[in-house]
C-alpha positions in Angstrom: -8.1 17.0 -24.1 -7.6 13.3 -24.7 -9.8 10.3 -24.2 -13.1 10.3 -22.5 -14.5 13.6 -21.2 -14.7 13.5 -17.5 -17.8 14.6 -15.6 -17.9 17.8 -13.8 -17.6 18.0 -10.0 -19.7 15.2 -8.4 -21.7 17.6 -6.2 -25.4 18.0 -6.8 -25.5 21.8 -7.4 -29.3 21.8 -6.8 -28.6 21.2 -3.1 -26.5 24.2 -2.2 -26.5 24.7 1.6 -25.1 28.2 1.9 -25.2 31.1 -0.6 -23.2 34.3 -0.3 -25.1 36.6 -2.6 -23.8 39.1 -5.2 -24.4 42.1 -2.9 -22.7 40.5 0.1 -19.1 41.3 1.3 -17.6 39.2 4.0 -14.3 39.7 5.8 -13.2 37.0 8.2 -13.3 33.2 8.6 -15.9 31.0 7.1 -16.5 27.4 8.4 -19.0 25.4 6.4 -20.4 22.0 5.8 -22.2 21.0 2.7 -22.0 23.1 -0.5 -21.0 26.7 -0.3 -21.8 29.0 -3.2 -20.1 32.4 -3.4 -21.5 35.0 -5.7 -20.2 38.1 -3.7 -16.9 39.1 -2.2 -15.0 37.2 0.5 -11.8 38.0 2.1 -10.3 35.8 4.9 -10.2 32.1 5.4 -12.5 29.4 4.2 -12.7 25.9 5.6 -15.4 23.5 4.3 -16.0 19.8 4.6 -18.0 20.1 1.5 -17.7 21.7 -1.9 -17.1 25.4 -2.7 -18.5 27.1 -5.9 -17.3 30.6 -6.8 -19.6 32.0 -9.5 -18.6 34.4 -12.3 -19.5 37.4 -10.0 -17.6 35.9 -7.1 -14.3 37.5 -5.9 -12.4 35.7 -3.2 -9.1 36.6 -1.5 -8.6 33.7 0.9 -6.8 30.5 1.8 -9.2 27.7 1.4 -9.5 24.0 2.5 -12.4 22.1 1.1 -13.4 18.8 -0.6 -13.8 20.1 -4.2 -13.9 23.6 -5.8 -15.4 25.0 -9.0 -14.2 28.5 -9.8 -15.9 30.6 -12.5 -15.0 34.0 -10.9 -11.7 35.3 -9.4 -9.8 33.6 -6.6 -6.6 34.8 -5.1 -4.9 32.6 -2.4 -3.8 29.1 -1.7 -6.1 26.1 -2.1 -5.9 22.7 -0.4 -8.5 20.3 -1.7 -9.2 16.6 -1.0 -10.6 16.2 -4.5 -10.8 18.2 -7.7 -10.3 21.8 -8.7 -12.2 23.0 -11.7 -11.4 26.3 -13.2 -14.2 27.3 -15.6 -13.6 29.3 -18.8 -14.4 32.6 -17.0 -12.3 31.6 -13.9 -9.1 33.1 -12.7 -7.0 31.5 -10.0 -3.8 33.0 -8.6 -2.0 31.0 -5.9 -0.6 27.6 -5.0 -2.9 24.6 -5.1 -2.7 21.0 -3.6 -5.4 18.9 -5.3 -6.2 15.3 -6.3 -7.6 16.4 -9.7 -7.2 19.5 -11.8 -9.2 20.7 -14.7 -8.9 24.1 -16.5 -11.4 24.8 -19.2 -10.3 26.6 -22.4 -10.2 30.3 -21.4 -9.6 29.7 -17.7 -6.5 31.1 -16.1 -4.1 29.7 -13.5 -1.0 31.4 -12.1 0.7 29.5 -9.4 2.2 26.2 -8.4 0.2 22.9 -8.5 0.9 19.9 -6.3 -1.0 16.8 -7.2 -1.8 14.6 -4.2 -0.4 11.2 -4.7 -2.6 8.1 -4.6 -1.1 4.8 -3.6 0.7 3.0 -6.4 0.3 5.8 -9.0 3.9 5.7 -10.0 4.2 1.9 -9.9 4.7 0.1 -13.2 2.1 -2.5 -14.1 4.7 -4.9 -15.5 6.5 -6.7 -12.7 9.8 -6.7 -14.6 9.7 -2.9 -15.3 11.7 -0.6 -12.9 10.2 2.3 -11.1 11.6 5.8 -11.7 13.6 5.5 -8.5 15.1 2.1 -9.3 16.1 3.1 -12.8 18.3 6.0 -11.5 20.4 3.7 -9.3 
């Protein structure tokens, strides 16, 4: 919205390791490394040390832990990401998320609670004489 436009998720989408195709339905747990692309339907739990991409045709009902996620389809469940969540214009996310970065494109939908992971010194003032939020309330 303001300032310099940030780049999309840093993953190289040409190097997808696993694809769950449009005609595939999976019920159960998925454990993955590398990039996981979901075009079909998944119900269960997803744990990935890499990135997860849910395409426009993807429908996922799951709790997920991953590095980054890009959602252009439908996702219902809780998300815990080390990095960034991107909800594309066609994406719909319902559930609570814990993320380091959060982007919702115009048209994308999010219904839930978002907890931003705190980086060291994010709430610290740059001016030595300025008080932190905690100090100013005492």
